[in-house]
C-alpha positions in Angstrom: -43.5 8.2 13.1 -42.6 11.6 12.0 -39.0 12.6 11.1 -37.3 14.7 8.5 -33.8 14.5 7.2 -32.5 18.1 6.9 -31.1 19.6 3.7 -27.8 20.0 5.5 -27.5 16.2 6.2 -28.7 15.4 2.7 -25.9 17.7 1.3 -23.4 15.8 3.5 -24.7 12.5 2.1 -24.5 13.8 -1.5 -20.9 14.9 -1.0 -19.9 11.5 0.4 -21.7 9.8 -2.4 -19.8 11.7 -5.0 -16.5 10.9 -3.3 -17.3 7.2 -3.1 -18.7 6.8 -6.6 -16.3 9.0 -8.5 -13.0 8.4 -6.7 -13.2 5.0 -4.9 -15.6 2.7 -6.9 -13.6 3.1 -10.1 -10.5 1.8 -8.3 -12.2 -1.5 -7.2 -10.9 -3.5 -10.2 -7.4 -2.2 -9.6 -7.5 -3.4 -6.0 -9.7 -6.6 -5.9 -7.9 -7.7 -2.7 -8.2 -4.4 -1.0 -6.2 -1.2 -1.3 -2.7 -1.3 0.3 -2.5 0.5 3.6 -0.1 3.1 2.2 -2.5 3.9 -0.6 -5.3 4.2 1.8 -3.4 6.7 3.8 -3.0 8.9 0.7 -6.7 8.8 0.2 -7.2 9.7 3.8 -5.2 12.9 3.1 -7.5 13.5 0.2 -10.6 13.1 2.5 -9.0 15.6 5.0 -8.5 18.1 2.2 -12.1 18.1 1.1 -13.5 18.1 4.7 -14.8 14.5 4.8 -12.4 13.3 7.6 -13.7 12.5 11.1 -17.1 14.1 10.4 -18.6 12.6 13.6 -16.2 14.5 15.8 -18.0 17.1 18.0 -17.5 20.8 17.3 -15.7 21.3 20.6 -13.0 19.0 19.4 -12.7 20.6 15.9 -15.0 18.3 13.9 -18.2 18.7 11.9 -20.4 17.5 14.7 -22.5 15.2 12.4 -25.1 13.4 14.5 -26.1 9.8 14.5 -28.7 10.2 11.8 -26.2 12.1 9.7 -23.6 9.4 10.1 -26.2 6.8 9.1 -26.5 8.6 5.8 -22.7 8.7 5.5 -22.4 4.9 6.2 -25.0 4.1 3.6 -22.7 5.7 1.0 -19.4 4.3 2.3 -20.9 0.8 2.2 -21.4 1.0 -1.6 -17.7 0.3 -2.3 -15.7 -2.7 -1.5 -12.7 -0.5 -0.6 -12.1 0.8 2.9 -14.1 4.0 2.7 -14.9 4.1 6.4 -11.2 4.0 7.2 -10.3 6.6 4.6 -12.9 9.0 6.0 -11.8 8.2 9.6 -15.3 7.0 10.7 -14.6 3.3 11.0 -14.1 3.4 14.7 -15.7 6.2 16.8 -14.6 4.9 20.2 -11.8 7.4 20.9 -14.0 10.4 20.4 -16.7 9.1 22.7 -14.4 7.4 25.2 -11.2 9.4 25.2 -13.2 12.5 25.8 -14.1 11.1 29.2 -10.4 10.7 30.1 -8.0 12.9 32.0 -6.6 16.2 30.4 -3.4 14.3 29.7 -5.3 11.6 27.8 -7.2 14.2 25.7 -4.0 15.9 24.8 -1.8 12.9 24.2 -4.3 10.7 22.4 -7.7 12.3 21.5 -6.4 15.4 19.7 -3.8 13.5 17.6 -6.4 10.8 16.8 -8.8 13.4 15.5 -6.1 14.9 13.4 -5.3 11.5 11.9 -1.9 11.3 13.5 -2.6 8.4 15.8 -4.7 5.2 15.3 -6.2 2.9 17.8 -7.5 -0.5 18.6 -10.3 -1.7 20.9 -9.7 -4.7 23.1 -12.8 -6.0 24.9 -13.8 -9.5 23.7 -12.0 -12.5 25.0 -11.9 -16.3 24.3 -14.6 -16.8 26.9 -16.4 -13.4 26.7 -18.0 -12.2 23.5 -21.6 -11.0 23.7 -21.5 -11.4 27.5 -19.0 -8.6 28.2 -19.6 -9.1 31.9 -17.7 -12.4 31.7 -14.4 -10.9 30.8 -11.5 -12.2 32.9 -8.7 -9.7 32.1 -7.8 -7.9 35.3 -6.4 -4.5 36.2 -4.9 -4.3 39.7 -3.6 -1.2 41.4 0.1 -1.1 42.2 1.0 2.2 43.8 -0.2 4.9 41.4 -0.1 2.5 38.5 -2.4 -0.2 37.1 -1.1 -3.7 36.1 -3.2 -5.5 33.5 -3.2 -9.2 32.8 -5.3 -11.2 30.4 -6.0 -12.3 26.8 -8.1 -10.4 24.3 -9.6 -11.8 21.1 -11.0 -10.2 18.0 -9.1 -7.0 18.7 -9.2 -5.3 15.3 -6.7 -2.7 14.0 -4.0 -3.7 16.5 -1.4 -4.2 13.7 -1.5 -0.5 12.9 -2.6 0.9 16.3 -0.6 3.4 18.2 -2.6 2.7 21.3 -5.5 0.5 22.5 -8.5 1.0 24.7 -8.5 -2.1 26.9 -11.4 -3.2 29.0 -10.5 -5.0 32.3 -12.1 -6.1 35.6 -11.2 -4.0 38.5 -13.6 -5.5 41.0 -14.5 -9.2 40.4 -17.5 -9.1 42.7 -19.1 -6.0 41.1 -18.2 -6.8 37.5 -20.9 -5.1 35.3 -22.2 -3.1 38.3 -19.2 -1.0 38.8 -16.4 -3.5 38.6 -15.2 -3.1 34.9 -13.0 -0.2 33.8 -11.3 1.0 30.6 -7.7 2.0 30.1 -5.6 3.6 27.4 -2.5 1.4 26.7 0.3 2.4 24.3 0.9 -0.2 21.6 4.6 -0.5 22.6 3.9 -0.9 26.4 6.0 -3.8 27.7 3.8 -6.8 28.3 1.4 -6.0 25.4 1.9 -8.5 22.6 0.0 -9.5 19.4 0.1 -13.2 19.7 -1.6 -14.0 16.4 -3.5 -12.6 13.5 -6.9 -14.3 13.0 -7.8 -15.2 9.4 -11.5 -14.7 8.5 -13.7 -15.4 5.6 -13.9 -11.7 4.8 -10.2 -11.2 4.9 -8.5 -9.0 2.4 -4.7 -9.8 1.9 -3.7 -6.2 2.1 -5.9 -5.3 5.1 -3.9 -4.7 8.3 -7.0 -3.9 10.3 -8.1 -7.5 10.7 -8.8 -9.2 14.1 -5.9 -10.3 16.4 -5.3 -12.0 19.7 -3.6 -9.8 22.2 -1.8 -10.9 25.3 -1.4 -8.6 28.3 1.3 -9.9 30.7 1.9 -7.6 33.7 1.2 -4.7 31.4 1.8 -1.6 33.5 0.1 1.7 32.8 0.0 5.0 34.8 -2.9 6.0 36.9 -4.0 8.7 34.4 -4.5 6.1 31.8 -7.9 5.2 33.3 -10.9 6.3 31.2 -13.6 7.9 33.3 -13.8 6.6 36.8 -13.0 3.2 38.3 -15.9 0.9 37.4 -17.2 3.1 34.6 -16.0 0.8 31.8 -19.1 -1.4 31.4 -21.5 1.6 31.4 -19.3 3.4 28.8 -19.2 0.4 26.6 -22.9 0.0 26.7 -23.5 3.6 25.9 -21.7 3.4 22.6 -23.6 0.3 21.4 -26.8 2.1 20.4 -25.1 4.3 17.8 -22.9 1.5 16.7 -25.8 -0.7 16.0 -27.6 2.0 14.0 -24.4 2.5 12.0 -24.1 -1.2 11.2 -27.7 -1.1 10.0 -26.9 1.8 7.7 -23.9 0.0 6.2 -26.2 -3.0 5.5 -28.7 -0.7 3.7 -26.0 0.8 1.5 -24.5 -2.5 0.6 -27.9 -4.0 -0.2 -28.9 -1.0 -2.3 -25.7 -1.4 -4.4 -26.4 -5.1 -4.9 -30.0 -4.4 -6.0 -28.9 -1.8 -8.5 -26.2 -4.1 -9.9 -28.9 -6.8 -10.3 -31.3 -4.4 -12.0 -28.6 -3.1 -14.4 -27.4 -6.6 -15.3 -30.8 -8.1 -16.0 -31.6 -5.2 -18.3 -28.7 -6.1 -20.6 -28.8 -9.9 -20.3 -31.2 -11.5 -22.8 -32.7 -15.0 -22.9 -35.1 -16.3 -25.5 -35.1 -12.9 -27.2 -36.0 -10.7 -24.2 -34.1 -9.1 -21.3 -34.4 -11.2 -18.2 -35.6 -8.1 -16.3 -38.9 -8.6 -18.2 -39.5 -11.9 -16.4 -42.1 -11.7 -13.6 -40.0 -14.0 -11.4 -37.0 -11.6 -11.6 -39.2 -8.6 -11.0 -40.7 -10.1 -7.8 -37.1 -10.7 -6.5 -36.4 -7.0 -7.0 -39.7 -6.0 -5.4 -39.0 -8.1 -2.3 -35.5 -6.6 -2.0 -36.8 -3.0 -2.4 -39.4 -3.6 0.3 -36.7 -5.0 2.7 -34.4 -2.1 2.0 -37.1 0.6 2.4 -38.3 -1.0 5.7 -34.8 -1.2 7.1 -34.0 2.4 6.1 -37.2 3.8 7.8 -36.5 1.9 11.0 -32.8 3.0 11.0 -33.5 6.7 10.5 -36.2 6.6 13.1 -34.0 4.9 15.6 -31.1 7.3 14.9 -33.3 10.4 15.3 -34.6 9.1 18.7 -31.0 8.4 19.7 -30.0 11.9 18.9 -32.9 13.2 21.0 -31.5 11.3 24.0 -34.3 8.8 24.2 -34.1 5.2 25.2 -33.7 3.2 22.0 -32.3 -0.1 23.3 -35.1 -2.1 21.8 -35.2 -0.2 18.5 -31.4 -0.4 18.2 -31.5 -4.2 18.5 -34.4 -4.4 16.0 -32.7 -2.3 13.3 -29.4 -4.1 13.7 -31.0 -7.5 13.6 -33.4 -6.7 10.7 -30.8 -4.9 8.5 -28.0 -7.5 9.0 -30.3 -10.3 8.0 -31.8 -8.3 5.1 -28.5 -7.5 3.4 -27.6 -11.2 3.2 -30.9 -11.9 1.4 -30.5 -9.1 -1.0 -26.9 -9.9 -2.0 -27.8 -13.5 -2.3 -30.6 -12.5 -4.7 -28.2 -10.3 -6.7 -25.7 -13.2 -7.0 -28.5 -15.5 -8.2 -29.7 -13.3 -11.0 -26.2 -12.8 -12.2 -25.8 -16.5 -12.6 -22.2 -17.8 -12.7 -20.9 -14.2 -12.9 -22.4 -13.5 -9.5 -20.2 -16.2 -8.0 -17.0 -15.0 -9.8 -14.5 -12.7 -8.4 -14.8 -10.5 -11.5 -17.7 -8.8 -9.7 -17.7 -7.4 -6.1 -20.8 -9.4 -5.1 -18.9 -12.4 -3.7 -16.7 -10.1 -1.6 -19.8 -8.2 -0.4 -21.5 -11.5 0.5 -18.5 -12.6 2.6 -18.2 -9.2 4.3 -22.0 -9.0 5.0 -21.9 -12.3 6.9 -20.0 -10.5 9.7 -22.8 -8.1 10.4 -24.9 -10.9 11.9 -22.2 -11.5 14.5 -20.5 -8.2 15.3 -22.0 -5.8 17.9 -24.2 -8.6 19.2 -25.2 -11.7 17.3 -28.7 -12.1 15.9 -29.6 -14.5 18.7 -28.5 -12.0 21.4 -30.7 -9.3 19.8 -33.7 -11.6 19.7 -33.1 -12.3 23.4 -33.0 -8.6 24.1 -36.1 -7.8 22.1 -38.0 -10.8 23.6 -37.0 -10.0 27.2 -38.1 -6.4 26.8 -41.4 -7.3 25.2 -42.2 -9.7 28.2 -41.3 -6.8 30.5 -43.9 -4.6 28.9 -41.7 -2.5 26.6 -42.9 -1.9 23.1 -41.1 -0.3 20.0 -41.6 3.4 19.8 -43.5 5.0 16.9 
């Protein structure tokens, strides 16, 4: 394994780190339940002013063109605050850049360009009550009616829909083909007749002021024009799969950043907390906890950077993406749990961000493929003769 993080990417990471540590982390105590949406939008403007907004957008669309490895470095830093740094920097949902770019000229003009400028926001509607990890099982349909498409179905876990101006909706266009050319994607305006948010789904990681939480969305004879199709008919499943590798790498990077902050908090606290006349950081048992956490974080970071670099090179990293997402998402829970344990009662209290980090980290073992799904993917590929790259 041989890879190098360029000075340019290190500089980007350092800039994001300064922004997070000097401007966002000090606000955490002021917003223990999350920053209000209106305040987040003001910080979004600040991010735009200093060039940190939509860094992943390609040069041809007016962005910085930061690659997958670079964005992994960015996500490490944004994960070190409990505030919504990903949203503020506009990197919390890369789908429109990757997907809308495959749309018609009208789609690129009406949706992609304004989204990149921060003028429009979006939701993504793929999962359903009966279709989560198995995306081929979706039952929402899109049927041609003249030059239009009529969409019917129910979507679950559709985040950001409360503030979305439009949604990217995944639907079946050929029930026989399904994942082999029978699933398509459409752009649907939030105010399209027939699109309704039927309920907001409370979760254990919920922040009272966060409007980006998951929702259930009903599509009842929702009519969209022909140009609203993304890519070609039947391209939806392929397009959804193509985005997963980078998404899994980025989740792993978030886990690394969150775990690193938890470890640093634990080290700092145990250096000042004394028992029987000595700081508890002098105890061998505590030091071994730190050593195990550092080993876990270092291993996850190396795997993540390696996978990101190979993704940027256009190589097949399906196995590696599953490995890093699985390993990092389980690692971060262990590290935060350790940090809470060495803090004692204070680790469980809401005075510190650890309990909020713990609740948020639990999602990473489910989203973008549950741990069990990734073990299935890895095991199936191993039996087929595939081995992780080095």
